[in-house]
C-alpha positions as CSV (number, residue, x, y, z in Angstrom):
1,M,-4.7,-17.1,15.7
2,T,-2.0,-18.9,13.6
3,G,1.4,-17.6,12.8
4,G,0.3,-16.8,9.2
5,E,-2.7,-14.7,10.3
6,I,-0.5,-12.7,12.7
7,M,2.1,-12.1,9.9
8,S,-0.7,-11.0,7.6
9,I,-2.0,-8.5,10.1
10,L,1.5,-7.3,10.8
11,F,2.2,-6.8,7.1
12,A,-1.1,-4.8,6.7
13,I,-0.2,-2.5,9.6
14,I,3.3,-1.9,8.3
15,F,2.1,-1.5,4.7
16,L,-0.5,1.2,5.6
17,V,2.0,3.1,7.8
18,V,4.6,3.1,5.1
19,I,2.0,4.1,2.5
20,F,0.6,7.0,4.5
21,K,4.2,8.3,5.0
22,C,5.6,7.7,1.6
23,V,2.7,9.0,-0.7
24,G,3.1,12.6,0.4
25,L,6.9,12.4,0.0
26,V,6.7,10.8,-3.5
27,L,4.1,13.3,-4.7
28,G,6.2,16.2,-3.3
29,V,9.5,15.0,-4.9
30,C,8.3,13.7,-8.3
31,G,5.3,15.9,-9.0
32,K,1.6,14.8,-9.0
33,L,1.5,12.7,-12.2
34,L,4.7,10.8,-11.9
35,G,4.3,10.5,-8.1
36,A,0.8,9.0,-8.6
37,V,2.2,6.4,-11.1
38,L,5.1,5.5,-8.9
39,S,2.9,5.2,-5.9
40,L,0.4,2.9,-7.6
41,F,3.3,0.8,-8.9
42,G,4.7,0.6,-5.3
43,F,1.3,-0.3,-3.9
44,I,0.9,-3.2,-6.4
45,L,4.5,-4.4,-5.9
46,S,4.2,-4.4,-2.1
47,I,0.9,-6.2,-2.2
48,A,2.4,-8.8,-4.5
49,V,5.3,-9.3,-2.1
50,G,2.9,-9.5,0.8
51,A,0.9,-12.2,-0.9
52,I,3.9,-14.2,-1.8
53,V,5.9,-13.8,1.5
54,F,3.1,-13.6,4.0
55,G,0.4,-15.5,2.2
56,I,-2.2,-12.8,2.5
57,S,-5.5,-13.6,0.7
58,T,-6.6,-11.9,-2.5
59,A,-9.6,-10.2,-0.8
60,F,-7.3,-8.9,2.0
61,A,-4.8,-7.6,-0.6
62,L,-7.6,-5.9,-2.5
63,V,-8.8,-4.1,0.7
64,L,-5.3,-2.9,1.4
65,L,-4.9,-1.7,-2.2
66,C,-8.3,0.2,-2.1
67,I,-7.2,1.9,1.2
68,A,-3.9,2.9,-0.3
69,A,-5.5,4.1,-3.6
70,G,-8.0,6.2,-1.6
71,W,-5.3,7.8,0.4
72,L,-3.4,8.6,-2.9
73,L,-6.6,10.2,-4.3
74,I,-7.1,12.3,-1.2
75,K,-3.5,13.5,-1.4
76,L,-3.9,14.3,-5.1
77,I,-7.0,16.3,-4.5
78,F,-5.8,18.3,-1.5
Protein backbone atom coordinates (compact mmCIF):
# COMPACT_ATOMS: atom_id res chain seq x y z
CA MET A 1 0.00 0.00 0.00
CA THR A 2 1.20 3.46 -0.81
CA GLY A 3 1.05 6.43 1.49
CA GLY A 4 -1.89 7.89 -0.44
CA GLU A 5 -3.96 4.74 -0.04
CA ILE A 6 -3.29 4.62 3.68
CA MET A 7 -4.26 8.29 4.05
CA SER A 8 -7.50 7.66 2.10
CA ILE A 9 -8.44 4.77 4.37
CA LEU A 10 -7.55 6.79 7.47
CA PHE A 11 -9.68 9.68 6.20
CA ALA A 12 -12.61 7.32 5.59
CA ILE A 13 -12.43 5.89 9.12
CA ILE A 14 -12.20 9.32 10.73
CA PHE A 15 -14.97 10.67 8.46
CA LEU A 16 -17.39 7.89 9.39
CA VAL A 17 -16.66 8.07 13.12
CA VAL A 18 -17.19 11.83 13.16
CA ILE A 19 -20.37 11.54 11.06
CA PHE A 20 -21.86 8.87 13.32
CA LYS A 21 -21.21 11.03 16.39
CA CYS A 22 -22.15 14.45 14.95
CA VAL A 23 -25.39 13.65 13.10
CA GLY A 24 -27.31 12.93 16.28
CA LEU A 25 -25.89 16.01 17.97
CA VAL A 26 -26.76 18.32 15.05
CA LEU A 27 -30.27 16.89 14.74
CA GLY A 28 -30.85 17.30 18.47
CA VAL A 29 -29.58 20.87 18.64
CA CYS A 30 -30.94 22.32 15.38
CA GLY A 31 -34.12 20.32 14.83
CA LYS A 32 -34.73 17.75 12.15
CA LEU A 33 -35.02 19.91 9.01
CA LEU A 34 -32.18 22.34 9.68
CA GLY A 35 -30.08 19.53 11.16
CA ALA A 36 -30.54 17.43 8.02
CA VAL A 37 -29.56 20.34 5.75
CA LEU A 38 -26.50 21.17 7.86
CA SER A 39 -25.48 17.52 8.03
CA LEU A 40 -25.68 17.08 4.25
CA PHE A 41 -23.70 20.29 3.75
CA GLY A 42 -21.08 18.99 6.18
CA PHE A 43 -20.93 15.63 4.40
CA ILE A 44 -20.33 17.24 1.01
CA LEU A 45 -17.80 19.73 2.38
CA SER A 46 -15.78 17.08 4.20
CA ILE A 47 -15.82 14.76 1.17
CA ALA A 48 -14.55 17.65 -0.98
CA VAL A 49 -11.77 18.35 1.52
CA GLY A 50 -10.90 14.66 1.60
CA ALA A 51 -10.73 14.54 -2.18
CA ILE A 52 -8.46 17.59 -2.37
CA VAL A 53 -6.20 16.88 0.61
CA PHE A 54 -6.01 13.09 0.58
CA GLY A 55 -6.71 12.44 -3.09
CA ILE A 56 -9.59 10.03 -2.55
CA SER A 57 -11.26 8.82 -5.71
CA THR A 58 -14.72 9.91 -6.81
CA ALA A 59 -16.16 6.42 -6.39
CA PHE A 60 -14.72 6.12 -2.88
CA ALA A 61 -16.11 9.56 -1.98
CA LEU A 62 -19.53 8.56 -3.34
CA VAL A 63 -19.55 5.41 -1.19
CA LEU A 64 -18.70 7.46 1.90
CA LEU A 65 -21.41 10.00 1.04
CA CYS A 66 -24.00 7.22 0.61
CA ILE A 67 -23.08 5.68 3.96
CA ALA A 68 -23.35 9.07 5.68
CA ALA A 69 -26.66 9.89 3.96
CA GLY A 70 -28.04 6.48 4.95
CA TRP A 71 -27.04 7.11 8.56
CA LEU A 72 -28.75 10.53 8.43
CA LEU A 73 -31.91 8.94 7.03
CA ILE A 74 -31.93 6.33 9.80
CA LYS A 75 -31.51 9.04 12.44
CA LEU A 76 -34.34 11.08 10.89
CA ILE A 77 -36.74 8.13 10.83
CA PHE A 78 -36.00 6.85 14.33
